[in-house]
mmCIF file as Biopython writes it, N, C-alpha, C and O atoms, coordinates in Angstrom:
data_model
#
loop_
_atom_site.group_PDB
_atom_site.id
_atom_site.type_symbol
_atom_site.label_atom_id
_atom_site.label_alt_id
_atom_site.label_comp_id
_atom_site.label_asym_id
_atom_site.label_entity_id
_atom_site.label_seq_id
_atom_site.pdbx_PDB_ins_code
_atom_site.Cartn_x
_atom_site.Cartn_y
_atom_site.Cartn_z
_atom_site.occupancy
_atom_site.B_iso_or_equiv
_atom_site.auth_seq_id
_atom_site.auth_asym_id
_atom_site.pdbx_PDB_model_num
ATOM 1   N N  . UNK A ? 1  ? -32.279 28.009 -33.790 1.0 0.0 1  A 1 
ATOM 2   C CA . UNK A ? 1  ? -31.792 26.797 -33.153 1.0 0.0 1  A 1 
ATOM 3   C C  . UNK A ? 1  ? -32.506 26.612 -31.820 1.0 0.0 1  A 1 
ATOM 4   O O  . UNK A ? 1  ? -32.595 27.541 -31.018 1.0 0.0 1  A 1 
ATOM 5   N N  . UNK A ? 2  ? -32.989 25.458 -31.605 1.0 0.0 2  A 1 
ATOM 6   C CA . UNK A ? 2  ? -33.583 25.084 -30.316 1.0 0.0 2  A 1 
ATOM 7   C C  . UNK A ? 2  ? -32.631 24.102 -29.652 1.0 0.0 2  A 1 
ATOM 8   O O  . UNK A ? 2  ? -31.849 23.427 -30.321 1.0 0.0 2  A 1 
ATOM 9   N N  . UNK A ? 3  ? -32.706 24.031 -28.346 1.0 0.0 3  A 1 
ATOM 10  C CA . UNK A ? 3  ? -31.853 23.082 -27.656 1.0 0.0 3  A 1 
ATOM 11  C C  . UNK A ? 3  ? -32.369 22.785 -26.264 1.0 0.0 3  A 1 
ATOM 12  O O  . UNK A ? 3  ? -33.324 23.397 -25.785 1.0 0.0 3  A 1 
ATOM 13  N N  . UNK A ? 4  ? -31.713 21.830 -25.628 1.0 0.0 4  A 1 
ATOM 14  C CA . UNK A ? 4  ? -32.009 21.502 -24.242 1.0 0.0 4  A 1 
ATOM 15  C C  . UNK A ? 4  ? -30.784 20.878 -23.624 1.0 0.0 4  A 1 
ATOM 16  O O  . UNK A ? 4  ? -29.873 20.435 -24.324 1.0 0.0 4  A 1 
ATOM 17  N N  . UNK A ? 5  ? -30.767 20.846 -22.312 1.0 0.0 5  A 1 
ATOM 18  C CA . UNK A ? 5  ? -29.675 20.159 -21.631 1.0 0.0 5  A 1 
ATOM 19  C C  . UNK A ? 5  ? -30.228 19.358 -20.474 1.0 0.0 5  A 1 
ATOM 20  O O  . UNK A ? 5  ? -31.308 19.633 -19.951 1.0 0.0 5  A 1 
ATOM 21  N N  . UNK A ? 6  ? -29.463 18.373 -20.099 1.0 0.0 6  A 1 
ATOM 22  C CA . UNK A ? 6  ? -29.812 17.518 -18.967 1.0 0.0 6  A 1 
ATOM 23  C C  . UNK A ? 6  ? -28.631 17.488 -18.015 1.0 0.0 6  A 1 
ATOM 24  O O  . UNK A ? 6  ? -27.481 17.396 -18.446 1.0 0.0 6  A 1 
ATOM 25  N N  . UNK A ? 7  ? -28.913 17.565 -16.719 1.0 0.0 7  A 1 
ATOM 26  C CA . UNK A ? 7  ? -27.894 17.441 -15.675 1.0 0.0 7  A 1 
ATOM 27  C C  . UNK A ? 7  ? -28.259 16.223 -14.840 1.0 0.0 7  A 1 
ATOM 28  O O  . UNK A ? 7  ? -29.411 16.062 -14.436 1.0 0.0 7  A 1 
ATOM 29  N N  . UNK A ? 8  ? -27.268 15.361 -14.581 1.0 0.0 8  A 1 
ATOM 30  C CA . UNK A ? 8  ? -27.539 14.123 -13.864 1.0 0.0 8  A 1 
ATOM 31  C C  . UNK A ? 8  ? -26.270 13.629 -13.168 1.0 0.0 8  A 1 
ATOM 32  O O  . UNK A ? 8  ? -25.172 14.078 -13.500 1.0 0.0 8  A 1 
ATOM 33  N N  . UNK A ? 9  ? -26.406 12.710 -12.205 1.0 0.0 9  A 1 
ATOM 34  C CA . UNK A ? 9  ? -25.227 12.219 -11.479 1.0 0.0 9  A 1 
ATOM 35  C C  . UNK A ? 9  ? -24.198 11.599 -12.424 1.0 0.0 9  A 1 
ATOM 36  O O  . UNK A ? 9  ? -24.551 10.833 -13.321 1.0 0.0 9  A 1 
ATOM 37  N N  . UNK A ? 10 ? -22.935 11.931 -12.218 1.0 0.0 10 A 1 
ATOM 38  C CA . UNK A ? 10 ? -21.863 11.363 -13.030 1.0 0.0 10 A 1 
ATOM 39  C C  . UNK A ? 10 ? -21.856 9.840  -12.942 1.0 0.0 10 A 1 
ATOM 40  O O  . UNK A ? 10 ? -21.980 9.279  -11.853 1.0 0.0 10 A 1 
ATOM 41  N N  . UNK A ? 11 ? -21.714 9.178  -14.073 1.0 0.0 11 A 1 
ATOM 42  C CA . UNK A ? 11 ? -21.684 7.726  -14.123 1.0 0.0 11 A 1 
ATOM 43  C C  . UNK A ? 11 ? -23.055 7.095  -14.297 1.0 0.0 11 A 1 
ATOM 44  O O  . UNK A ? 11 ? -23.153 5.898  -14.566 1.0 0.0 11 A 1 
ATOM 45  N N  . UNK A ? 12 ? -24.118 7.884  -14.147 1.0 0.0 12 A 1 
ATOM 46  C CA . UNK A ? 12 ? -25.480 7.362  -14.318 1.0 0.0 12 A 1 
ATOM 47  C C  . UNK A ? 12 ? -25.880 7.451  -15.787 1.0 0.0 12 A 1 
ATOM 48  O O  . UNK A ? 12 ? -25.256 8.166  -16.571 1.0 0.0 12 A 1 
ATOM 49  N N  . UNK A ? 13 ? -26.914 6.724  -16.141 1.0 0.0 13 A 1 
ATOM 50  C CA . UNK A ? 13 ? -27.429 6.784  -17.507 1.0 0.0 13 A 1 
ATOM 51  C C  . UNK A ? 13 ? -28.080 8.144  -17.732 1.0 0.0 13 A 1 
ATOM 52  O O  . UNK A ? 13 ? -28.680 8.712  -16.820 1.0 0.0 13 A 1 
ATOM 53  N N  . UNK A ? 14 ? -27.958 8.661  -18.950 1.0 0.0 14 A 1 
ATOM 54  C CA . UNK A ? 14 ? -28.582 9.938  -19.280 1.0 0.0 14 A 1 
ATOM 55  C C  . UNK A ? 14 ? -30.095 9.787  -19.212 1.0 0.0 14 A 1 
ATOM 56  O O  . UNK A ? 14 ? -30.646 8.847  -19.785 1.0 0.0 14 A 1 
ATOM 57  N N  . UNK A ? 15 ? -30.778 10.699 -18.518 1.0 0.0 15 A 1 
ATOM 58  C CA . UNK A ? 15 ? -32.237 10.595 -18.417 1.0 0.0 15 A 1 
ATOM 59  C C  . UNK A ? 15 ? -32.909 10.921 -19.753 1.0 0.0 15 A 1 
ATOM 60  O O  . UNK A ? 15 ? -32.298 11.531 -20.630 1.0 0.0 15 A 1 
ATOM 61  N N  . UNK A ? 16 ? -34.135 10.521 -19.897 1.0 0.0 16 A 1 
ATOM 62  C CA . UNK A ? 16 ? -34.889 10.795 -21.110 1.0 0.0 16 A 1 
ATOM 63  C C  . UNK A ? 16 ? -35.606 12.127 -21.079 1.0 0.0 16 A 1 
ATOM 64  O O  . UNK A ? 16 ? -36.395 12.427 -21.975 1.0 0.0 16 A 1 
ATOM 65  N N  . UNK A ? 17 ? -35.346 12.934 -20.060 1.0 0.0 17 A 1 
ATOM 66  C CA . UNK A ? 17 ? -35.977 14.245 -19.926 1.0 0.0 17 A 1 
ATOM 67  C C  . UNK A ? 17 ? -34.903 15.326 -19.875 1.0 0.0 17 A 1 
ATOM 68  O O  . UNK A ? 17 ? -33.732 15.035 -19.629 1.0 0.0 17 A 1 
ATOM 69  N N  . UNK A ? 18 ? -35.302 16.566 -20.108 1.0 0.0 18 A 1 
ATOM 70  C CA . UNK A ? 18 ? -34.356 17.682 -20.050 1.0 0.0 18 A 1 
ATOM 71  C C  . UNK A ? 18 ? -34.625 18.533 -18.811 1.0 0.0 18 A 1 
ATOM 72  O O  . UNK A ? 18 ? -35.710 18.488 -18.232 1.0 0.0 18 A 1 
ATOM 73  N N  . UNK A ? 19 ? -33.622 19.306 -18.420 1.0 0.0 19 A 1 
ATOM 74  C CA . UNK A ? 19 ? -33.750 20.206 -17.278 1.0 0.0 19 A 1 
ATOM 75  C C  . UNK A ? 19 ? -33.867 21.663 -17.704 1.0 0.0 19 A 1 
ATOM 76  O O  . UNK A ? 19 ? -34.296 22.503 -16.914 1.0 0.0 19 A 1 
ATOM 77  N N  . UNK A ? 20 ? -33.495 21.972 -18.934 1.0 0.0 20 A 1 
ATOM 78  C CA . UNK A ? 20 ? -33.560 23.339 -19.439 1.0 0.0 20 A 1 
ATOM 79  C C  . UNK A ? 20 ? -33.775 23.285 -20.942 1.0 0.0 20 A 1 
ATOM 80  O O  . UNK A ? 20 ? -33.077 22.552 -21.644 1.0 0.0 20 A 1 
ATOM 81  N N  . UNK A ? 21 ? -34.740 24.059 -21.443 1.0 0.0 21 A 1 
ATOM 82  C CA . UNK A ? 21 ? -35.050 24.113 -22.877 1.0 0.0 21 A 1 
ATOM 83  C C  . UNK A ? 21 ? -34.958 25.559 -23.340 1.0 0.0 21 A 1 
ATOM 84  O O  . UNK A ? 21 ? -35.339 26.468 -22.602 1.0 0.0 21 A 1 
ATOM 85  N N  . UNK A ? 22 ? -34.453 25.791 -24.568 1.0 0.0 22 A 1 
ATOM 86  C CA . UNK A ? 22 ? -34.316 27.155 -25.052 1.0 0.0 22 A 1 
ATOM 87  C C  . UNK A ? 22 ? -34.475 27.232 -26.559 1.0 0.0 22 A 1 
ATOM 88  O O  . UNK A ? 22 ? -34.397 26.237 -27.280 1.0 0.0 22 A 1 
ATOM 89  N N  . UNK A ? 23 ? -34.705 28.482 -27.007 1.0 0.0 23 A 1 
ATOM 90  C CA . UNK A ? 23 ? -34.664 28.842 -28.419 1.0 0.0 23 A 1 
ATOM 91  C C  . UNK A ? 23 ? -33.434 29.716 -28.618 1.0 0.0 23 A 1 
ATOM 92  O O  . UNK A ? 23 ? -32.862 30.205 -27.644 1.0 0.0 23 A 1 
ATOM 93  N N  . UNK A ? 24 ? -33.023 29.917 -29.855 1.0 0.0 24 A 1 
ATOM 94  C CA . UNK A ? 24 ? -31.833 30.711 -30.159 1.0 0.0 24 A 1 
ATOM 95  C C  . UNK A ? 24 ? -31.920 32.095 -29.534 1.0 0.0 24 A 1 
ATOM 96  O O  . UNK A ? 24 ? -32.991 32.699 -29.490 1.0 0.0 24 A 1 
ATOM 97  N N  . UNK A ? 25 ? -30.786 32.593 -29.050 1.0 0.0 25 A 1 
ATOM 98  C CA . UNK A ? 25 ? -30.611 33.947 -28.514 1.0 0.0 25 A 1 
ATOM 99  C C  . UNK A ? 25 ? -31.402 34.209 -27.235 1.0 0.0 25 A 1 
ATOM 100 O O  . UNK A ? 25 ? -31.657 35.371 -26.916 1.0 0.0 25 A 1 
ATOM 101 N N  . UNK A ? 26 ? -31.793 33.193 -26.501 1.0 0.0 26 A 1 
ATOM 102 C CA . UNK A ? 26 ? -32.479 33.374 -25.223 1.0 0.0 26 A 1 
ATOM 103 C C  . UNK A ? 26 ? -31.492 33.251 -24.075 1.0 0.0 26 A 1 
ATOM 104 O O  . UNK A ? 26 ? -30.527 32.489 -24.144 1.0 0.0 26 A 1 
ATOM 105 N N  . UNK A ? 27 ? -31.745 34.005 -23.028 1.0 0.0 27 A 1 
ATOM 106 C CA . UNK A ? 27 ? -31.028 33.854 -21.769 1.0 0.0 27 A 1 
ATOM 107 C C  . UNK A ? 27 ? -32.047 33.347 -20.757 1.0 0.0 27 A 1 
ATOM 108 O O  . UNK A ? 27 ? -33.066 33.995 -20.517 1.0 0.0 27 A 1 
ATOM 109 N N  . UNK A ? 28 ? -31.772 32.189 -20.165 1.0 0.0 28 A 1 
ATOM 110 C CA . UNK A ? 28 ? -32.735 31.541 -19.277 1.0 0.0 28 A 1 
ATOM 111 C C  . UNK A ? 28 ? -32.042 31.133 -17.984 1.0 0.0 28 A 1 
ATOM 112 O O  . UNK A ? 28 ? -30.933 30.599 -18.001 1.0 0.0 28 A 1 
ATOM 113 N N  . UNK A ? 29 ? -32.711 31.391 -16.866 1.0 0.0 29 A 1 
ATOM 114 C CA . UNK A ? 29 ? -32.220 30.938 -15.560 1.0 0.0 29 A 1 
ATOM 115 C C  . UNK A ? 29 ? -33.045 29.734 -15.122 1.0 0.0 29 A 1 
ATOM 116 O O  . UNK A ? 29 ? -34.221 29.617 -15.465 1.0 0.0 29 A 1 
ATOM 117 N N  . UNK A ? 30 ? -32.423 28.852 -14.369 1.0 0.0 30 A 1 
ATOM 118 C CA . UNK A ? 30 ? -33.108 27.663 -13.891 1.0 0.0 30 A 1 
ATOM 119 C C  . UNK A ? 30 ? -32.385 27.148 -12.650 1.0 0.0 30 A 1 
ATOM 120 O O  . UNK A ? 30 ? -31.221 27.479 -12.421 1.0 0.0 30 A 1 
ATOM 121 N N  . UNK A ? 31 ? -33.063 26.357 -11.867 1.0 0.0 31 A 1 
ATOM 122 C CA . UNK A ? 31 ? -32.471 25.726 -10.696 1.0 0.0 31 A 1 
ATOM 123 C C  . UNK A ? 31 ? -32.820 24.246 -10.738 1.0 0.0 31 A 1 
ATOM 124 O O  . UNK A ? 31 ? -33.990 23.875 -10.840 1.0 0.0 31 A 1 
ATOM 125 N N  . UNK A ? 32 ? -31.797 23.409 -10.661 1.0 0.0 32 A 1 
ATOM 126 C CA . UNK A ? 32 ? -32.004 21.960 -10.761 1.0 0.0 32 A 1 
ATOM 127 C C  . UNK A ? 32 ? -31.198 21.260 -9.673  1.0 0.0 32 A 1 
ATOM 128 O O  . UNK A ? 32 ? -29.970 21.350 -9.678  1.0 0.0 32 A 1 
ATOM 129 N N  . UNK A ? 33 ? -31.848 20.566 -8.740  1.0 0.0 33 A 1 
ATOM 130 C CA . UNK A ? 33 ? -31.081 19.783 -7.762  1.0 0.0 33 A 1 
ATOM 131 C C  . UNK A ? 33 ? -30.574 18.503 -8.419  1.0 0.0 33 A 1 
ATOM 132 O O  . UNK A ? 33 ? -31.351 17.746 -9.000  1.0 0.0 33 A 1 
ATOM 133 N N  . UNK A ? 34 ? -29.275 18.266 -8.324  1.0 0.0 34 A 1 
ATOM 134 C CA . UNK A ? 34 ? -28.667 17.065 -8.904  1.0 0.0 34 A 1 
ATOM 135 C C  . UNK A ? 34 ? -27.741 16.459 -7.866  1.0 0.0 34 A 1 
ATOM 136 O O  . UNK A ? 34 ? -26.801 17.110 -7.411  1.0 0.0 34 A 1 
ATOM 137 N N  . UNK A ? 35 ? -28.000 15.225 -7.494  1.0 0.0 35 A 1 
ATOM 138 C CA . UNK A ? 35 ? -27.096 14.529 -6.575  1.0 0.0 35 A 1 
ATOM 139 C C  . UNK A ? 35 ? -25.831 14.151 -7.329  1.0 0.0 35 A 1 
ATOM 140 O O  . UNK A ? 35 ? -25.896 13.729 -8.484  1.0 0.0 35 A 1 
ATOM 141 N N  . UNK A ? 36 ? -24.704 14.297 -6.694  1.0 0.0 36 A 1 
ATOM 142 C CA . UNK A ? 36 ? -23.448 13.916 -7.328  1.0 0.0 36 A 1 
ATOM 143 C C  . UNK A ? 36 ? -23.316 12.405 -7.432  1.0 0.0 36 A 1 
ATOM 144 O O  . UNK A ? 36 ? -23.814 11.668 -6.581  1.0 0.0 36 A 1 
ATOM 145 N N  . UNK A ? 37 ? -22.654 11.960 -8.459  1.0 0.0 37 A 1 
ATOM 146 C CA . UNK A ? 37 ? -22.376 10.540 -8.618  1.0 0.0 37 A 1 
ATOM 147 C C  . UNK A ? 37 ? -21.087 10.205 -7.885  1.0 0.0 37 A 1 
ATOM 148 O O  . UNK A ? 37 ? -20.815 10.758 -6.819  1.0 0.0 37 A 1 
ATOM 149 N N  . UNK A ? 38 ? -20.290 9.299  -8.451  1.0 0.0 38 A 1 
ATOM 150 C CA . UNK A ? 38 ? -19.013 8.920  -7.854  1.0 0.0 38 A 1 
ATOM 151 C C  . UNK A ? 38 ? -18.141 10.155 -7.666  1.0 0.0 38 A 1 
ATOM 152 O O  . UNK A ? 38 ? -17.980 10.948 -8.594  1.0 0.0 38 A 1 
ATOM 153 N N  . UNK A ? 39 ? -17.593 10.319 -6.504  1.0 0.0 39 A 1 
ATOM 154 C CA . UNK A ? 39 ? -16.708 11.435 -6.152  1.0 0.0 39 A 1 
ATOM 155 C C  . UNK A ? 39 ? -17.407 12.790 -6.286  1.0 0.0 39 A 1 
ATOM 156 O O  . UNK A ? 39 ? -16.737 13.812 -6.439  1.0 0.0 39 A 1 
ATOM 157 N N  . UNK A ? 40 ? -18.750 12.814 -6.233  1.0 0.0 40 A 1 
ATOM 158 C CA . UNK A ? 40 ? -19.485 14.071 -6.301  1.0 0.0 40 A 1 
ATOM 159 C C  . UNK A ? 40 ? -19.602 14.666 -7.688  1.0 0.0 40 A 1 
ATOM 160 O O  . UNK A ? 40 ? -19.942 15.841 -7.826  1.0 0.0 40 A 1 
ATOM 161 N N  . UNK A ? 41 ? -19.329 13.885 -8.717  1.0 0.0 41 A 1 
ATOM 162 C CA . UNK A ? 41 ? -19.330 14.382 -10.094 1.0 0.0 41 A 1 
ATOM 163 C C  . UNK A ? 41 ? -20.751 14.458 -10.644 1.0 0.0 41 A 1 
ATOM 164 O O  . UNK A ? 41 ? -21.567 13.569 -10.403 1.0 0.0 41 A 1 
ATOM 165 N N  . UNK A ? 42 ? -21.044 15.547 -11.397 1.0 0.0 42 A 1 
ATOM 166 C CA . UNK A ? 42 ? -22.295 15.616 -12.150 1.0 0.0 42 A 1 
ATOM 167 C C  . UNK A ? 42 ? -21.951 15.716 -13.634 1.0 0.0 42 A 1 
ATOM 168 O O  . UNK A ? 42 ? -20.869 16.177 -13.999 1.0 0.0 42 A 1 
ATOM 169 N N  . UNK A ? 43 ? -22.868 15.287 -14.474 1.0 0.0 43 A 1 
ATOM 170 C CA . UNK A ? 43 ? -22.708 15.379 -15.920 1.0 0.0 43 A 1 
ATOM 171 C C  . UNK A ? 43 ? -23.757 16.326 -16.457 1.0 0.0 43 A 1 
ATOM 172 O O  . UNK A ? 43 ? -24.921 16.258 -16.062 1.0 0.0 43 A 1 
ATOM 173 N N  . UNK A ? 44 ? -23.351 17.218 -17.364 1.0 0.0 44 A 1 
ATOM 174 C CA . UNK A ? 44 ? -24.278 18.125 -18.032 1.0 0.0 44 A 1 
ATOM 175 C C  . UNK A ? 44 ? -24.152 17.851 -19.526 1.0 0.0 44 A 1 
ATOM 176 O O  . UNK A ? 44 ? -23.070 17.977 -20.100 1.0 0.0 44 A 1 
ATOM 177 N N  . UNK A ? 45 ? -25.273 17.471 -20.154 1.0 0.0 45 A 1 
ATOM 178 C CA . UNK A ? 45 ? -25.275 17.114 -21.567 1.0 0.0 45 A 1 
ATOM 179 C C  . UNK A ? 45 ? -26.002 18.179 -22.378 1.0 0.0 45 A 1 
ATOM 180 O O  . UNK A ? 45 ? -27.176 18.453 -22.126 1.0 0.0 45 A 1 
ATOM 181 N N  . UNK A ? 46 ? -25.319 18.783 -23.348 1.0 0.0 46 A 1 
ATOM 182 C CA . UNK A ? 46 ? -25.877 19.781 -24.248 1.0 0.0 46 A 1 
ATOM 183 C C  . UNK A ? 46 ? -26.467 19.055 -25.459 1.0 0.0 46 A 1 
ATOM 184 O O  . UNK A ? 46 ? -25.727 18.527 -26.288 1.0 0.0 46 A 1 
ATOM 185 N N  . UNK A ? 47 ? -27.778 19.030 -25.557 1.0 0.0 47 A 1 
ATOM 186 C CA . UNK A ? 47 ? -28.440 18.345 -26.666 1.0 0.0 47 A 1 
ATOM 187 C C  . UNK A ? 47 ? -28.917 19.380 -27.685 1.0 0.0 47 A 1 
ATOM 188 O O  . UNK A ? 47 ? -30.115 19.506 -27.938 1.0 0.0 47 A 1 
ATOM 189 N N  . UNK A ? 48 ? -27.976 20.113 -28.263 1.0 0.0 48 A 1 
ATOM 190 C CA . UNK A ? 48 ? -28.295 21.072 -29.315 1.0 0.0 48 A 1 
ATOM 191 C C  . UNK A ? 48 ? -27.243 20.938 -30.407 1.0 0.0 48 A 1 
ATOM 192 O O  . UNK A ? 48 ? -26.224 20.270 -30.229 1.0 0.0 48 A 1 
ATOM 193 N N  . UNK A ? 49 ? -27.500 21.574 -31.523 1.0 0.0 49 A 1 
ATOM 194 C CA . UNK A ? 49 ? -26.568 21.509 -32.644 1.0 0.0 49 A 1 
ATOM 195 C C  . UNK A ? 49 ? -25.439 22.523 -32.520 1.0 0.0 49 A 1 
ATOM 196 O O  . UNK A ? 49 ? -24.505 22.505 -33.323 1.0 0.0 49 A 1 
ATOM 197 N N  . UNK A ? 50 ? -25.507 23.404 -31.531 1.0 0.0 50 A 1 
ATOM 198 C CA . UNK A ? 50 ? -24.513 24.468 -31.416 1.0 0.0 50 A 1 
ATOM 199 C C  . UNK A ? 50 ? -23.762 24.460 -30.109 1.0 0.0 50 A 1 
ATOM 200 O O  . UNK A ? 50 ? -23.882 23.541 -29.299 1.0 0.0 50 A 1 
ATOM 201 N N  . UNK A ? 51 ? -22.987 25.502 -29.925 1.0 0.0 51 A 1 
ATOM 202 C CA . UNK A ? 51 ? -22.224 25.721 -28.700 1.0 0.0 51 A 1 
ATOM 203 C C  . UNK A ? 51 ? -23.052 26.606 -27.768 1.0 0.0 51 A 1 
ATOM 204 O O  . UNK A ? 51 ? -23.741 27.517 -28.226 1.0 0.0 51 A 1 
ATOM 205 N N  . UNK A ? 52 ? -22.987 26.341 -26.478 1.0 0.0 52 A 1 
ATOM 206 C CA . UNK A ? 52 ? -23.728 27.143 -25.511 1.0 0.0 52 A 1 
ATOM 207 C C  . UNK A ? 52 ? -22.768 27.770 -24.510 1.0 0.0 52 A 1 
ATOM 208 O O  . UNK A ? 52 ? -21.638 27.310 -24.348 1.0 0.0 52 A 1 
ATOM 209 N N  . UNK A ? 53 ? -23.220 28.812 -23.848 1.0 0.0 53 A 1 
ATOM 210 C CA . UNK A ? 53 ? -22.508 29.423 -22.729 1.0 0.0 53 A 1 
ATOM 211 C C  . UNK A ? 53 ? -23.294 29.043 -21.488 1.0 0.0 53 A 1 
ATOM 212 O O  . UNK A ? 53 ? -24.488 29.329 -21.399 1.0 0.0 53 A 1 
ATOM 213 N N  . UNK A ? 54 ? -22.641 28.403 -20.530 1.0 0.0 54 A 1 
ATOM 214 C CA . UNK A ? 54 ? -23.332 27.856 -19.368 1.0 0.0 54 A 1 
ATOM 215 C C  . UNK A ? 54 ? -22.574 28.234 -18.099 1.0 0.0 54 A 1 
ATOM 216 O O  . UNK A ? 54 ? -21.350 28.111 -18.035 1.0 0.0 54 A 1 
ATOM 217 N N  . UNK A ? 55 ? -23.309 28.692 -17.093 1.0 0.0 55 A 1 
ATOM 218 C CA . UNK A ? 55 ? -22.741 28.983 -15.785 1.0 0.0 55 A 1 
ATOM 219 C C  . UNK A ? 55 ? -23.417 28.062 -14.781 1.0 0.0 55 A 1 
ATOM 220 O O  . UNK A ? 55 ? -24.645 27.991 -14.725 1.0 0.0 55 A 1 
ATOM 221 N N  . UNK A ? 56 ? -22.620 27.361 -13.991 1.0 0.0 56 A 1 
ATOM 222 C CA . UNK A ? 56 ? -23.152 26.453 -12.971 1.0 0.0 56 A 1 
ATOM 223 C C  . UNK A ? 56 ? -22.667 26.927 -11.606 1.0 0.0 56 A 1 
ATOM 224 O O  . UNK A ? 56 ? -21.467 27.100 -11.389 1.0 0.0 56 A 1 
ATOM 225 N N  . UNK A ? 57 ? -23.603 27.133 -10.695 1.0 0.0 57 A 1 
ATOM 226 C CA . UNK A ? 57 ? -23.279 27.490 -9.317  1.0 0.0 57 A 1 
ATOM 227 C C  . UNK A ? 57 ? -23.690 26.329 -8.423  1.0 0.0 57 A 1 
ATOM 228 O O  . UNK A ? 57 ? -24.797 25.803 -8.543  1.0 0.0 57 A 1 
ATOM 229 N N  . UNK A ? 58 ? -22.798 25.936 -7.533  1.0 0.0 58 A 1 
ATOM 230 C CA . UNK A ? 58 ? -23.116 24.910 -6.554  1.0 0.0 58 A 1 
ATOM 231 C C  . UNK A ? 58 ? -23.447 25.614 -5.241  1.0 0.0 58 A 1 
ATOM 232 O O  . UNK A ? 58 ? -22.603 26.297 -4.661  1.0 0.0 58 A 1 
ATOM 233 N N  . UNK A ? 59 ? -24.677 25.442 -4.782  1.0 0.0 59 A 1 
ATOM 234 C CA . UNK A ? 59 ? -25.066 26.132 -3.556  1.0 0.0 59 A 1 
ATOM 235 C C  . UNK A ? 59 ? -25.346 25.170 -2.398  1.0 0.0 59 A 1 
ATOM 236 O O  . UNK A ? 59 ? -25.942 25.560 -1.393  1.0 0.0 59 A 1 
ATOM 237 N N  . UNK A ? 60 ? -24.923 23.938 -2.540  1.0 0.0 60 A 1 
ATOM 238 C CA . UNK A ? 60 ? -25.103 22.954 -1.489  1.0 0.0 60 A 1 
ATOM 239 C C  . UNK A ? 60 ? -24.696 21.583 -1.990  1.0 0.0 60 A 1 
ATOM 240 O O  . UNK A ? 60 ? -24.208 21.443 -3.111  1.0 0.0 60 A 1 
ATOM 241 N N  . UNK A ? 61 ? -24.895 20.581 -1.165  1.0 0.0 61 A 1 
ATOM 242 C CA . UNK A ? 61 ? -24.561 19.222 -1.587  1.0 0.0 61 A 1 
ATOM 243 C C  . UNK A ? 61 ? -25.422 18.233 -0.824  1.0 0.0 61 A 1 
ATOM 244 O O  . UNK A ? 61 ? -25.996 18.566 0.213   1.0 0.0 61 A 1 
ATOM 245 N N  . UNK A ? 62 ? -25.507 17.029 -1.334  1.0 0.0 62 A 1 
ATOM 246 C CA . UNK A ? 62 ? -26.217 15.934 -0.681  1.0 0.0 62 A 1 
ATOM 247 C C  . UNK A ? 62 ? -25.210 15.095 0.075   1.0 0.0 62 A 1 
ATOM 248 O O  . UNK A ? 62 ? -24.290 14.541 -0.527  1.0 0.0 62 A 1 
ATOM 249 N N  . UNK A ? 63 ? -25.366 14.994 1.381   1.0 0.0 63 A 1 
ATOM 250 C CA . UNK A ? 63 ? -24.446 14.197 2.205   1.0 0.0 63 A 1 
ATOM 251 C C  . UNK A ? 63 ? -24.912 12.753 2.260   1.0 0.0 63 A 1 
ATOM 252 O O  . UNK A ? 63 ? -26.113 12.483 2.270   1.0 0.0 63 A 1 
ATOM 253 N N  . UNK A ? 64 ? -23.972 11.832 2.296   1.0 0.0 64 A 1 
ATOM 254 C CA . UNK A ? 64 ? -24.294 10.420 2.462   1.0 0.0 64 A 1 
ATOM 255 C C  . UNK A ? 64 ? -24.799 10.198 3.880   1.0 0.0 64 A 1 
ATOM 256 O O  . UNK A ? 64 ? -24.308 10.810 4.829   1.0 0.0 64 A 1 
ATOM 257 N N  . UNK A ? 65 ? -25.789 9.313  4.016   1.0 0.0 65 A 1 
ATOM 258 C CA . UNK A ? 65 ? -26.302 9.066  5.368   1.0 0.0 65 A 1 
ATOM 259 C C  . UNK A ? 65 ? -25.756 7.792  5.938   1.0 0.0 65 A 1 
ATOM 260 O O  . UNK A ? 65 ? -26.084 7.431  7.068   1.0 0.0 65 A 1 
#
């Protein structure tokens, strides 16, 4: 099984690109800056045929100017 996921601001249209790509039984680390949408929400879309295990760490935020 191959898969990918996309992370993007909540409420925005899903982008046509992925942020992480994998093959079955792989463990992959990645870092993706994503600005929060309304109320700081982000959306993560799993574009694979299976279930994934995902850990998300927030290490900062984008402040409104």
